[in-house]
KEKE-3310 file (N, C-alpha, C; in steps of 0.2 Angstrom, whole numbers, plus 5000, padded with zeros to 4 digits):
npx = (4894:4884:4886:4897:4910:4918:4933:4936:4929:4935:4938:4926:4921:4929:4925:4912:4914:4923:4920:4907:4897:4882:4880:4872:4875:4886:4894:4902:4914:4926:4944:4946:4952:4959:4952:4954:4967:4975:4975:4974:4986:4991:4998:5009:5012:5016:5027:5036:5036:5042:5055:5059:5060:5067:5061:5054:5044:5044:5046:5043:5036:5036:5030:5030:5031:5045:5044:5042:5030:5027:5032:5042:5054:5048:5044:5057:5062:5053:5059:5070:5063:5054:5063:5067:5057:5054:5067:5071:5064:5063:5065:5059:5060:5054:5056:5053:5059:5071:5076:5086:5082:5075:5085:5092:5083:5083:5095:5095:5086:5093:5103:5097:5093:5106:5109:5100:5105:5100:5102:5107:5096:5088:5081:5084:5074:5070:5064:5049:5045:5031:5025:5028:5022:5010:5015:5025:5017:5011:5021:5027:5027:5020:5013:5015:5009:5016:5012:5012:5003:4990:4981:4972:4977:4980:4990:4989:4977:4978:4988:4980:4970:4977:4980:4988:4993:4989:4996:4992:4991:4983:4980:4973:4962:4959:4958:4946:4937:4940:4939:4946:4958:4951:4950:4962:4976:4980:4990:4997:5005:5015:5020:5033:5035:5022:5019:5027:5023:5011:5015:5021:5010:5003:5014:5016:5006:4998:4983:4978:4985:4980:4966:4967:4972:4962:4950:4953:4957:4944:4937:4944:4943:4929:4924:4932:4934:4935:4924:4912:4915:4914:4900:4894:4898:4892:4879:4877:4879:4868:4858:4857:4854:4847:4844:4846:4840:4828:4833:4842:4833:4826:4837:4838:4827:4826:4837)
npy = (5154:5139:5129:5122:5111:5104:5096:5093:5093:5104:5113:5116:5123:5134:5139:5144:5152:5162:5166:5168:5160:5150:5136:5125:5126:5120:5104:5091:5081:5070:5067:5054:5037:5024:5010:4998:4997:5000:4989:4976:4962:4945:4935:4929:4936:4949:4945:4942:4955:4962:4956:4959:4974:4977:4978:4977:4968:4976:4990:5007:5016:5031:5042:5055:5072:5084:5093:5106:5106:5092:5084:5076:5076:5075:5062:5057:5062:5055:5042:5039:5036:5026:5015:5011:5004:4996:4988:4984:4992:5002:5017:5020:5032:5039:5053:5067:5073:5071:5084:5099:5107:5099:5090:5098:5099:5087:5084:5092:5085:5073:5078:5080:5067:5062:5070:5065:5052:5042:5038:5027:5019:5022:5021:5029:5032:5040:5046:5036:5025:5026:5013:5006:5010:5004:4992:4997:5003:4992:4984:4988:4987:4996:5011:5029:5045:5059:5073:5090:5100:5095:5095:5085:5070:5060:5049:5042:5036:5028:5019:5013:5007:4996:4988:4991:4994:5010:5026:5043:5061:5073:5084:5087:5082:5069:5065:5068:5059:5045:5032:5030:5017:5008:5010:5017:5025:5039:5054:5068:5080:5088:5081:5070:5059:5054:5051:5040:5031:5028:5022:5010:5003:4994:4986:4980:4974:4960:4958:4971:4976:4967:4971:4985:4984:4975:4982:4995:4994:4991:5003:5013:5008:5008:5021:5030:5025:5026:5023:5026:5039:5046:5043:5050:5063:5065:5065:5078:5086:5081:5086:5099:5098:5105:5117:5128:5127:5133:5147:5146:5143:5155:5163:5158:5161:5174:5177)
npz = (4878:4877:4887:4899:4901:4914:4920:4932:4950:4957:4946:4942:4953:4954:4942:4944:4955:4951:4938:4940:4934:4933:4942:4936:4923:4920:4917:4926:4919:4919:4913:4901:4899:4889:4891:4884:4882:4894:4905:4918:4920:4918:4932:4925:4915:4920:4927:4917:4911:4921:4922:4910:4909:4921:4934:4951:4964:4975:4970:4968:4957:4948:4936:4924:4917:4918:4931:4944:4952:4952:4962:4964:4972:4984:4984:4984:4997:5005:5005:5015:5027:5022:5018:5031:5035:5024:5018:5005:4996:4982:4972:4957:4944:4931:4923:4914:4897:4892:4888:4889:4900:4906:4911:4919:4930:4935:4938:4949:4958:4960:4967:4979:4982:4985:4996:5005:5005:4998:4986:4980:4980:4970:4953:4939:4925:4915:4898:4894:4882:4871:4868:4878:4890:4896:4901:4909:4919:4924:4930:4942:4961:4967:4963:4962:4964:4967:4967:4971:4967:4954:4941:4938:4936:4927:4925:4937:4937:4925:4929:4941:4933:4927:4936:4947:4964:4970:4976:4980:4981:4992:4985:4970:4956:4957:4970:4977:4972:4974:4984:4999:5005:4998:4983:4982:4990:5000:5003:5012:5003:5009:5019:5020:5029:5030:5018:5016:5024:5018:5006:5011:5016:5006:5003:5015:5020:5012:5010:5009:4998:4987:4987:4983:4971:4964:4966:4963:4949:4944:4948:4941:4927:4925:4929:4922:4909:4892:4884:4893:4896:4883:4881:4891:4887:4875:4879:4884:4873:4866:4873:4870:4857:4842:4847:4839:4828:4823:4823:4813:4802:4801:4797:4784:4777:4778:4768)
capx = (4893:4879:4887:4904:4912:4923:4936:4936:4925:4939:4937:4919:4920:4933:4920:4907:4916:4928:4917:4899:4893:4878:4882:4869:4878:4892:4894:4909:4916:4934:4947:4946:4958:4959:4951:4957:4975:4977:4971:4977:4989:4991:5004:5015:5014:5018:5033:5039:5038:5047:5061:5061:5061:5071:5056:5053:5038:5046:5047:5038:5035:5033:5032:5028:5035:5049:5041:5042:5024:5026:5033:5047:5058:5043:5045:5064:5062:5050:5063:5073:5057:5051:5068:5067:5051:5055:5074:5072:5061:5067:5060:5059:5058:5054:5054:5055:5060:5079:5078:5091:5078:5073:5092:5094:5079:5085:5101:5093:5083:5099:5107:5093:5094:5113:5110:5097:5108:5097:5105:5108:5089:5083:5083:5082:5073:5070:5058:5046:5042:5023:5022:5030:5018:5005:5018:5028:5011:5009:5027:5030:5024:5015:5012:5015:5008:5017:5011:5010:4997:4989:4973:4968:4981:4978:4994:4986:4971:4980:4991:4975:4967:4982:4979:4994:4991:4992:4996:4991:4991:4978:4979:4972:4956:4957:4957:4939:4934:4942:4937:4953:4958:4948:4952:4968:4978:4981:4994:4998:5013:5020:5023:5036:5034:5015:5019:5031:5019:5005:5019:5023:5005:5002:5020:5016:4999:4995:4976:4977:4988:4975:4961:4969:4973:4956:4945:4956:4956:4937:4935:4947:4939:4922:4923:4937:4935:4933:4917:4908:4916:4910:4893:4892:4899:4888:4873:4877:4878:4861:4853:4857:4854:4842:4843:4847:4837:4823:4836:4845:4828:4825:4841:4837:4821:4830:4842)
capy = (5147:5137:5125:5122:5104:5104:5089:5090:5097:5110:5117:5119:5128:5139:5143:5147:5158:5168:5169:5169:5155:5146:5129:5121:5128:5116:5097:5088:5075:5069:5064:5046:5032:5018:5004:4992:4997:5000:4983:4971:4957:4939:4935:4926:4942:4954:4942:4943:4962:4964:4954:4963:4981:4978:4980:4972:4970:4982:4996:5012:5019:5038:5044:5061:5078:5086:5100:5107:5104:5085:5082:5071:5078:5072:5055:5055:5063:5049:5036:5037:5032:5020:5011:5008:4999:4991:4989:4982:4996:5006:5021:5020:5037:5041:5060:5072:5069:5072:5091:5103:5110:5092:5087:5102:5097:5080:5085:5095:5079:5069:5081:5079:5060:5062:5073:5061:5047:5036:5039:5020:5016:5026:5020:5035:5030:5046:5044:5030:5025:5025:5007:5002:5014:5000:4988:5000:5003:4984:4980:4989:4985:5002:5017:5035:5051:5064:5080:5095:5102:5091:5097:5078:5065:5053:5043:5037:5032:5023:5014:5009:5003:4992:4984:4992:4999:5017:5032:5050:5066:5076:5090:5085:5081:5062:5064:5069:5054:5039:5029:5028:5011:5004:5012:5020:5028:5046:5056:5075:5081:5092:5076:5064:5052:5052:5048:5034:5026:5025:5017:5005:4999:4989:4981:4977:4970:4958:4959:4978:4976:4964:4975:4990:4981:4973:4987:5001:4993:4991:5009:5017:5007:5010:5029:5034:5022:5031:5022:5030:5046:5047:5043:5057:5069:5065:5066:5085:5088:5079:5091:5106:5097:5107:5123:5135:5126:5140:5153:5144:5143:5162:5166:5156:5164:5182:5176)
capz = (4877:4881:4892:4900:4903:4917:4921:4940:4955:4959:4941:4943:4959:4952:4936:4948:4960:4947:4933:4942:4930:4936:4942:4932:4916:4921:4918:4927:4915:4920:4906:4900:4898:4885:4895:4880:4882:4901:4908:4922:4917:4922:4935:4921:4910:4925:4929:4911:4911:4927:4920:4903:4911:4927:4940:4957:4967:4980:4967:4968:4950:4947:4929:4921:4914:4924:4933:4951:4955:4951:4969:4964:4978:4989:4983:4987:5004:5009:5004:5021:5031:5019:5018:5037:5035:5018:5016:4998:4992:4977:4968:4949:4942:4924:4923:4908:4890:4891:4885:4893:4905:4911:4914:4924:4936:4936:4942:4956:4961:4961:4973:4985:4984:4987:5003:5009:5006:4995:4978:4978:4981:4964:4946:4935:4919:4909:4895:4893:4875:4872:4868:4884:4895:4900:4905:4915:4924:4928:4933:4950:4966:4969:4957:4966:4960:4973:4965:4976:4963:4949:4939:4939:4938:4923:4925:4942:4934:4920:4934:4944:4928:4925:4942:4952:4970:4969:4981:4977:4986:4993:4980:4964:4955:4958:4977:4979:4968:4976:4991:5003:5007:4993:4977:4982:4997:4998:5009:5012:4999:5013:5024:5018:5033:5029:5011:5015:5028:5013:5002:5014:5018:5002:5004:5022:5020:5005:5008:5006:4991:4983:4987:4980:4965:4961:4967:4960:4942:4942:4948:4935:4921:4926:4929:4917:4902:4886:4882:4897:4895:4877:4882:4895:4884:4870:4882:4886:4866:4864:4877:4866:4850:4839:4850:4835:4821:4822:4821:4805:4797:4800:4792:4777:4775:4776:4762)
cpx = (4887:4879:4894:4905:4918:4927:4935:4931:4928:4937:4930:4918:4923:4929:4915:4909:4920:4925:4908:4895:4889:4880:4879:4870:4884:4891:4902:4909:4923:4936:4946:4952:4955:4958:4953:4964:4977:4973:4976:4980:4989:4997:5010:5017:5019:5026:5039:5041:5043:5054:5064:5064:5065:5066:5056:5047:5038:5047:5041:5039:5032:5036:5028:5033:5039:5046:5041:5036:5023:5028:5038:5053:5055:5045:5053:5065:5058:5054:5066:5068:5055:5056:5069:5062:5052:5062:5075:5068:5066:5062:5063:5056:5059:5051:5056:5056:5067:5081:5083:5088:5077:5079:5093:5089:5081:5091:5100:5091:5088:5103:5103:5094:5101:5113:5106:5099:5104:5098:5104:5100:5084:5085:5080:5081:5073:5063:5056:5044:5035:5021:5024:5025:5014:5009:5022:5023:5011:5015:5028:5025:5019:5017:5011:5013:5009:5016:5009:5003:4996:4981:4969:4973:4980:4983:4992:4981:4973:4984:4986:4972:4972:4983:4985:4991:4993:4992:4996:4991:4984:4976:4979:4965:4954:4955:4950:4935:4934:4940:4944:4952:4956:4950:4960:4970:4980:4986:4995:5005:5017:5023:5026:5036:5028:5015:5022:5026:5013:5009:5020:5017:5004:5008:5019:5011:4996:4988:4975:4980:4982:4968:4961:4969:4967:4951:4947:4955:4948:4935:4937:4943:4933:4920:4926:4937:4932:4926:4912:4909:4914:4904:4891:4893:4894:4880:4872:4876:4870:4857:4852:4856:4848:4840:4842:4844:4833:4827:4839:4839:4825:4830:4840:4832:4823:4833:4837)
cpy = (5145:5132:5124:5114:5105:5098:5087:5095:5103:5115:5120:5124:5134:5144:5147:5153:5164:5170:5170:5165:5151:5139:5124:5123:5124:5109:5095:5082:5075:5066:5057:5043:5027:5012:4998:4992:4996:4995:4979:4965:4952:4939:4933:4932:4947:4952:4944:4950:4964:4962:4958:4971:4982:4981:4974:4973:4974:4988:5000:5016:5025:5040:5052:5066:5080:5093:5100:5104:5096:5081:5076:5070:5075:5065:5053:5057:5058:5043:5034:5033:5026:5014:5007:5003:4993:4992:4988:4987:5000:5011:5021:5026:5039:5047:5064:5068:5070:5079:5093:5105:5104:5090:5091:5101:5091:5080:5088:5089:5074:5072:5079:5072:5059:5064:5069:5054:5040:5036:5031:5017:5020:5023:5026:5032:5034:5044:5038:5029:5023:5018:5003:5006:5009:4995:4991:5002:4997:4982:4982:4986:4991:5007:5023:5041:5057:5071:5084:5099:5098:5092:5090:5072:5059:5048:5038:5033:5026:5017:5010:5005:4996:4987:4984:4996:5006:5022:5038:5055:5069:5082:5087:5082:5074:5061:5064:5063:5047:5037:5027:5022:5005:5004:5014:5022:5035:5048:5064:5076:5085:5087:5070:5058:5050:5048:5041:5030:5024:5020:5010:5001:4993:4984:4977:4972:4967:4959:4966:4978:4973:4968:4981:4989:4980:4980:4994:5000:4994:4998:5013:5015:5008:5017:5032:5030:5027:5030:5026:5037:5049:5047:5049:5063:5070:5067:5075:5088:5087:5084:5097:5104:5101:5114:5129:5132:5131:5146:5152:5145:5151:5166:5165:5160:5171:5182:5176)
cpz = (4880:4887:4893:4903:4908:4919:4928:4944:4956:4953:4941:4948:4957:4947:4940:4952:4956:4942:4933:4936:4935:4937:4938:4925:4915:4922:4921:4923:4915:4913:4905:4898:4892:4888:4890:4881:4889:4905:4913:4917:4921:4926:4930:4917:4914:4926:4923:4910:4915:4925:4913:4905:4918:4932:4945:4960:4973:4977:4968:4961:4951:4940:4928:4919:4920:4925:4941:4955:4956:4959:4969:4970:4984:4990:4986:4994:5008:5009:5010:5025:5028:5019:5026:5038:5030:5016:5009:4994:4988:4973:4961:4946:4936:4923:4917:4902:4887:4887:4891:4900:4909:4914:4920:4930:4939:4940:4949:4961:4964:4966:4979:4986:4987:4995:5007:5010:5003:4988:4976:4978:4975:4958:4942:4928:4913:4906:4894:4886:4876:4872:4874:4891:4899:4904:4910:4921:4928:4932:4940:4955:4968:4964:4963:4962:4966:4972:4971:4973:4957:4947:4939:4941:4933:4924:4932:4940:4929:4924:4938:4939:4926:4932:4948:4958:4969:4975:4978:4983:4987:4989:4973:4963:4957:4965:4980:4975:4970:4983:4995:5006:5002:4986:4977:4989:4995:5004:5007:5008:5004:5018:5021:5021:5031:5023:5011:5019:5023:5008:5005:5015:5013:5002:5010:5023:5013:5004:5006:4999:4986:4983:4983:4972:4961:4961:4963:4952:4940:4942:4943:4929:4920:4925:4924:4911:4897:4884:4886:4897:4889:4878:4886:4891:4878:4872:4883:4878:4864:4868:4874:4859:4847:4841:4845:4829:4819:4819:4814:4800:4796:4795:4785:4773:4774:4770:4756)
residu = (CYS:ASP:HIS:VAL:ILE:ALA:THR:THR:GLU:GLN:GLN:THR:ASP:LEU:ILE:VAL:GLU:GLN:TYR:GLN:LEU:PRO:ARG:ASP:HIS:ILE:SER:MET:ILE:PRO:PRO:GLY:ILE:ASP:GLU:GLY:ARG:PHE:THR:PRO:ALA:THR:PRO:GLY:LYS:VAL:ALA:ALA:VAL:ARG:GLN:LYS:HIS:ASP:PHE:ARG:ASP:THR:ASP:ILE:TYR:VAL:VAL:GLY:ARG:ALA:ALA:GLU:ASN:LYS:GLY:TYR:ASP:LEU:ALA:ILE:GLU:ALA:LEU:PRO:SER:LEU:LEU:LYS:LEU:GLN:PRO:ASP:ALA:ARG:LEU:VAL:LEU:ALA:ALA:GLY:ALA:ASN:SER:ASP:SER:ASP:ILE:ALA:LEU:LEU:ASP:GLN:TRP:LYS:GLN:VAL:ALA:ALA:GLU:LYS:GLY:VAL:ALA:ASP:SER:ILE:SER:TRP:ARG:GLY:TYR:VAL:ALA:ASP:GLU:ASP:LEU:ALA:ASP:PHE:TYR:ARG:ALA:PRO:GLY:ILE:PHE:ALA:LEU:PRO:SER:ARG:TYR:GLU:PRO:PHE:GLY:MET:THR:ALA:VAL:GLU:ALA:MET:ALA:CYS:GLY:THR:PRO:THR:VAL:VAL:THR:VAL:HIS:GLY:GLY:LEU:PHE:ASN:GLN:ILE:GLU:PHE:GLY:ARG:HIS:ALA:LEU:VAL:ALA:ASP:PRO:LYS:ARG:PRO:GLU:GLU:PHE:ALA:ALA:MET:LEU:ASN:MET:PRO:MET:GLN:TYR:PRO:TRP:LEU:ARG:GLU:THR:LEU:SER:VAL:GLU:GLY:ALA:ARG:PHE:ALA:ARG:ARG:VAL:PHE:GLY:TRP:THR:GLY:ILE:ALA:ARG:ARG:THR:LEU:GLN:VAL:PHE:ASP:HIS:PHE:LYS:GLY:ARG:TYR:ASP:ASP:LEU:GLN:SER:ASP:GLU:LEU:VAL:ALA:LEU)
# end
């Protein structure tokens, strides 16, 4: 191929190291979001959404497919430490699509919650309908992406674009692109206490919550909006446009 588009810097590094492709043959363009759909909402709309979907400003929302790498057990294990700092905190976990395999994993995580004594501080939501995605991002006090490994982490970008303070882990494509304390907060997925501390900070300090909400939304929409992503992708194609015109002309002559 003439060129490769990678979605993260880690992917770029792996392609260079494992496939010996020159770095100047690769462009890094991240996945995009619909900036017209994932937007911040007015306080009145957020209040209405919270009432409709049973959310509180002390809720930590986690969403994604049911998989071991998603780190839902990390979020559960962080709860005891968080509850010492924020007794009203609650984990709202929307994991999986209700398949048999998903239910089996959920049963494992519910067992972890019971062992940690935090079962009453978790709301299990299951599958979230597509039309409710944006409102579920807007409603909680904090969005968390506790993945042990994540190629990128688009759910975190969507939550940030909706104006919700976000905590991610150090393992993922998003980590290298954000500014800590301005766009989002990060923690080591192997340290539940550290993750709990990061979840607590926006709850503890209103000025930090406001900064993450405003700057996180600006960053997500500016860097990951479909409009800008499409423009960058088209620039790659434009660079190679016409490269094979002469070859095609030669083939026509031969025919």
